[in-house]
C-alpha positions as CSV (number, residue, x, y, z in Angstrom):
1,M,0.1,0.0,0.0
2,G,1.2,3.6,-0.6
3,R,1.0,6.7,1.3
4,S,-1.7,9.3,0.5
5,E,-1.5,13.0,-0.1
6,P,-1.7,15.1,3.0
7,I,-5.0,16.9,3.8
8,T,-5.1,20.5,2.7
9,P,-6.2,23.3,5.2
10,G,-9.6,23.8,3.3
11,G,-10.3,20.0,3.6
12,R,-9.6,20.1,7.3
13,V,-12.2,22.9,7.9
14,V,-14.7,20.9,5.9
15,V,-14.1,17.8,8.1
16,A,-14.4,20.0,11.3
17,L,-17.6,21.3,10.1
18,F,-19.2,18.1,9.1
19,G,-18.3,16.8,12.6
20,L,-19.9,19.7,14.4
21,V,-23.2,19.3,12.1
22,I,-23.3,15.7,13.4
23,V,-22.9,16.7,17.0
24,G,-25.5,19.3,16.7
25,V,-28.2,17.1,15.2
26,S,-27.6,14.5,17.8
27,I,-27.9,17.0,20.7
28,M,-31.4,18.1,19.2
29,C,-32.6,14.5,19.0
30,F,-31.3,13.8,22.6
31,S,-33.1,17.0,23.9
32,G,-36.3,16.1,22.2
33,S,-36.5,12.4,23.4
34,T,-35.7,13.6,27.1
35,Q,-38.4,16.1,26.8
36,D,-40.8,13.6,25.6
37,E,-39.9,11.4,28.7
38,D,-40.7,14.2,31.0
39,A,-44.0,15.1,29.3
40,A,-47.2,14.2,31.4
41,G,-49.5,11.7,30.3
42,V,-49.2,9.0,27.6
43,E,-49.6,10.4,24.1
44,C,-51.4,8.7,21.1
45,G,-50.3,10.9,18.2
46,S,-50.9,14.5,19.3
47,Q,-53.5,13.4,22.0
48,V,-53.0,12.5,25.5
49,M,-54.8,9.1,26.5
50,E,-57.0,8.4,29.3
51,T,-57.4,5.2,31.3
52,E,-60.0,3.7,29.1
53,D,-59.0,4.8,25.7
54,T,-57.3,2.6,23.1
55,C,-54.6,4.0,20.6
56,I,-55.2,2.9,16.8
57,T,-52.2,3.5,14.6
58,W,-52.1,2.8,10.8
59,V,-48.9,1.9,9.0
60,D,-49.1,1.1,5.4
61,G,-52.7,0.2,5.6
62,V,-52.3,-2.1,8.8
63,S,-53.8,-1.0,12.0
64,T,-52.5,-1.7,15.3
65,E,-54.4,-1.1,18.7
66,R,-52.7,-0.5,22.0
67,S,-53.9,0.2,25.7
68,L,-52.7,3.0,27.7
69,T,-50.1,0.8,29.2
70,E,-48.9,-0.8,25.8
71,Q,-48.7,2.6,24.3
72,E,-46.8,3.9,27.2
73,E,-44.1,1.0,26.8
74,Q,-44.0,1.7,23.1
75,N,-43.4,5.3,23.5
76,G,-40.7,4.4,26.1
77,R,-38.9,2.0,23.6
78,E,-39.0,4.7,20.8
79,N,-37.5,7.3,23.3
80,R,-34.7,4.9,24.4
81,G,-33.8,4.0,20.7
82,T,-33.7,7.8,19.9
83,V,-31.4,8.5,23.1
84,I,-28.9,5.7,22.0
85,T,-28.7,6.9,18.6
86,A,-28.2,10.5,19.7
87,V,-25.3,9.5,22.0
88,L,-23.6,7.5,19.2
89,G,-24.0,10.4,16.9
90,M,-22.3,12.8,19.3
91,V,-19.5,10.5,19.9
92,V,-18.9,9.9,16.3
93,G,-19.3,13.7,15.6
94,A,-16.7,14.6,18.2
95,V,-14.2,11.9,17.0
96,V,-14.5,13.5,13.3
97,F,-14.3,16.9,14.7
98,F,-11.0,16.3,16.8
99,L,-9.5,14.0,13.9
100,S,-9.6,17.0,11.7
101,F,-6.8,18.7,13.9
102,V,-4.3,15.8,13.9
103,P,-1.2,16.2,11.9
104,D,-0.5,14.0,9.0
105,Q,2.3,11.6,9.7
106,G,4.8,12.2,6.7
107,G,4.2,13.6,3.4
108,G,4.9,13.4,-0.3
109,R,3.2,11.4,-3.2
110,A,2.1,7.9,-2.8
111,V,4.8,5.3,-3.0
112,A,4.1,1.7,-4.2
113,A,5.1,-0.9,-2.0
114,P,7.3,-3.8,-3.3
115,P,5.3,-6.8,-4.3
116,P,5.4,-9.7,-1.9
117,P,8.0,-12.8,-2.7
118,V,6.7,-15.5,-4.6
119,P,6.7,-18.8,-2.7
120,T,8.7,-21.8,-4.0
121,T,8.7,-25.5,-3.1
122,A,11.7,-27.5,-3.2
123,S,11.7,-30.8,-4.7
124,P,12.9,-33.8,-2.4
125,P,16.3,-35.2,-3.5
126,L,16.5,-38.6,-5.4
127,G,16.2,-41.7,-3.6
128,S,14.6,-40.1,-0.4
129,P,11.6,-42.1,0.9
130,P,8.1,-40.5,-0.3
131,R,6.2,-38.2,2.2
132,P,3.1,-39.7,3.8
133,A,-0.1,-38.5,2.6
134,A,-1.8,-36.0,4.6
135,E,-4.6,-37.2,6.9
136,P,-8.1,-36.0,5.8
137,V,-9.3,-32.8,7.9
138,Q,-12.4,-33.7,9.8
139,T,-15.1,-30.9,10.3
140,P,-17.0,-31.0,13.6
141,S,-20.7,-31.3,12.8
142,K,-22.9,-28.7,14.8
143,P,-25.7,-30.2,16.9
144,P,-29.1,-30.0,15.8
145,Q,-30.7,-26.7,16.8
146,P,-34.1,-27.0,18.7
147,K,-37.2,-26.0,16.9
148,P,-38.9,-22.7,18.0
149,P,-42.0,-22.8,20.3
150,P,-45.2,-22.6,18.3
151,P,-46.7,-19.3,18.5
152,E,-49.2,-18.5,21.3
153,P,-53.0,-18.5,20.3
154,P,-54.6,-15.0,20.0
155,K,-56.3,-13.9,23.2
156,P,-60.2,-13.9,23.2
157,P,-61.4,-10.2,22.9
158,D,-62.2,-8.7,26.3
159,P,-66.0,-7.5,26.4
160,A,-64.9,-4.9,29.1
161,R,-62.2,-3.2,26.9
162,T,-63.3,0.2,25.5
163,V,-62.5,0.5,21.7
164,S,-62.4,4.2,20.4
165,I,-62.1,5.6,17.0
166,C,-60.6,9.2,16.9
167,N,-60.1,11.8,14.1
168,T,-57.5,14.1,15.7
169,R,-57.6,16.8,13.2
170,E,-61.4,17.2,13.6
171,G,-61.6,16.3,17.4
172,A,-64.1,13.7,16.8
173,E,-64.2,10.4,18.9
174,I,-66.5,7.6,19.2
175,A,-66.2,5.0,21.9
176,A,-67.9,1.6,22.3
177,R,-68.0,0.7,26.1
178,L,-69.3,-2.0,28.2
179,T,-72.3,0.1,29.1
180,G,-73.0,1.9,25.9
181,L,-71.9,4.4,23.0
182,V,-70.1,7.7,23.7
183,V,-69.7,10.4,21.2
184,S,-67.2,13.1,22.4
185,E,-65.6,16.3,20.8
186,R,-62.4,17.7,21.6
187,W,-61.3,21.3,20.9
188,R,-58.7,23.9,21.9
189,P,-59.9,27.5,22.2
190,G,-57.3,30.0,21.2
191,S,-54.2,29.2,23.3
192,G,-56.2,27.8,26.2
193,P,-56.1,24.3,27.3
194,E,-57.9,21.5,25.4
195,R,-61.6,21.0,26.2
196,R,-63.7,17.9,25.8
197,E,-67.5,17.7,25.5
198,V,-69.7,14.5,25.4
199,P,-72.8,15.7,23.4
200,L,-74.4,12.2,23.3
201,E,-74.1,9.1,25.7
202,L,-76.7,6.2,25.0
203,P,-76.8,2.9,26.8
204,W,-77.0,-0.3,24.5
205,D,-80.5,-1.0,25.5
206,A,-81.8,2.2,24.6
207,I,-80.6,1.8,20.8
208,A,-82.9,-0.3,18.4
209,A,-80.7,-0.1,15.4
210,F,-78.1,2.0,13.4
211,E,-78.6,3.4,10.1
212,F,-76.8,5.3,7.5
213,V,-78.8,8.3,5.8
214,R,-77.4,10.3,2.7
215,A,-78.8,13.8,2.2
216,G,-78.2,15.0,-1.5
217,D,-74.8,14.9,-2.6
218,G,-73.1,15.1,1.0
219,P,-71.6,12.2,2.7
220,A,-73.6,9.5,4.6
221,V,-74.3,10.1,8.1
222,L,-74.6,7.5,10.9
223,Y,-77.9,7.6,13.2
224,A,-79.0,5.8,16.1
225,L,-82.6,4.9,16.2
226,R,-84.1,4.9,19.8
227,A,-85.9,2.1,21.2
228,D,-88.4,4.4,22.9
229,G,-89.6,5.7,19.6
230,R,-88.1,9.3,20.3
231,P,-86.3,11.0,17.4
232,R,-83.1,9.4,16.1
233,E,-79.9,10.6,17.3
234,R,-77.0,12.0,14.9
235,I,-73.4,10.1,15.4
236,A,-71.2,11.2,12.8
237,A,-70.4,11.7,9.0
238,V,-68.9,8.5,7.5
239,D,-66.2,10.6,6.0
240,L,-64.7,11.6,9.4
241,F,-63.2,8.0,9.8
242,S,-61.6,5.5,7.6
243,P,-63.2,2.2,6.5
244,G,-60.8,0.3,8.6
245,M,-61.8,2.5,11.7
246,W,-65.5,1.9,10.9
247,S,-64.8,-2.1,10.8
248,K,-63.3,-1.9,14.3
249,L,-66.1,0.1,15.7
250,G,-68.7,-2.3,14.0
251,S,-66.9,-5.4,15.5
252,A,-66.9,-3.8,19.0
253,V,-70.7,-2.9,18.8
254,E,-71.5,-6.3,17.7
255,E,-69.5,-7.9,20.4
256,K,-70.7,-5.8,23.2
257,T,-74.2,-6.2,22.2
258,G,-74.0,-10.1,21.5
259,G,-74.6,-9.5,17.8
260,R,-77.9,-7.6,18.2
261,L,-76.6,-4.3,16.8
262,R,-74.4,-4.0,13.8
263,I,-72.6,-1.1,12.0
264,D,-72.2,-2.6,8.6
265,A,-68.9,-0.6,7.7
266,P,-68.5,-1.7,3.9
267,K,-71.9,0.0,3.1
268,A,-71.2,3.0,4.8
269,D,-70.8,4.8,1.4
270,G,-73.8,3.2,0.0
271,P,-77.6,4.1,0.2
272,G,-79.0,4.4,3.8
273,G,-80.5,1.4,5.7
274,R,-80.9,-0.3,9.1
275,R,-78.0,-2.3,10.7
């Protein structure tokens, strides 16, 4: 191998700046992660979860549900990974920065190293006894690896678990609880604290059926028909939530009412009808 050209002063400045950029970005990531850990409450996106809430996340069309405890553990793992990455970034940036001030050892243009000597084999003298044949090399065999345990069967759904679907941008939320259906709204007046209002809360035995109604060219709206014959209650417009969220809510309603009530999510955009 030859010796390389020495680094110019301009090159040293570029290397030092590059190291400082790595350190700065790592410090910002470290500070953001520690602030997230110090924040009060468990966040699901930009919302703070309550005890009975369920966080539903969508990644590449696949939804994942987490309770308050599971979401807190997930946030902790993400913060720890960011902190470790930030610390490594600060170490690497500091090493790059200080190496830019290390003087070069020697100088001049690259000089090619001499080629290695070619090995030669000497022939045995005439009349000498033949060399014994080399014994075959035996490779130790690895013991068989144990088979991994079979996956655990999925846990049956818990009827007491609250299933919620939430549109954080519009502040709309629908929760299927053990006792009934709860519709709530969240908003933040100006720079004040976030407020929550529950405009509708119906026990399951007070609901006779659900129906989607479309008025003109607007989106279909989900209504709850009351069992006592009073006027129907408006729940939410179908375009506030994704089809997957409606499907999750429909499954929870059917589970908690023993199949008496259903919300047919695939037909939510179609003509109105009782479910």
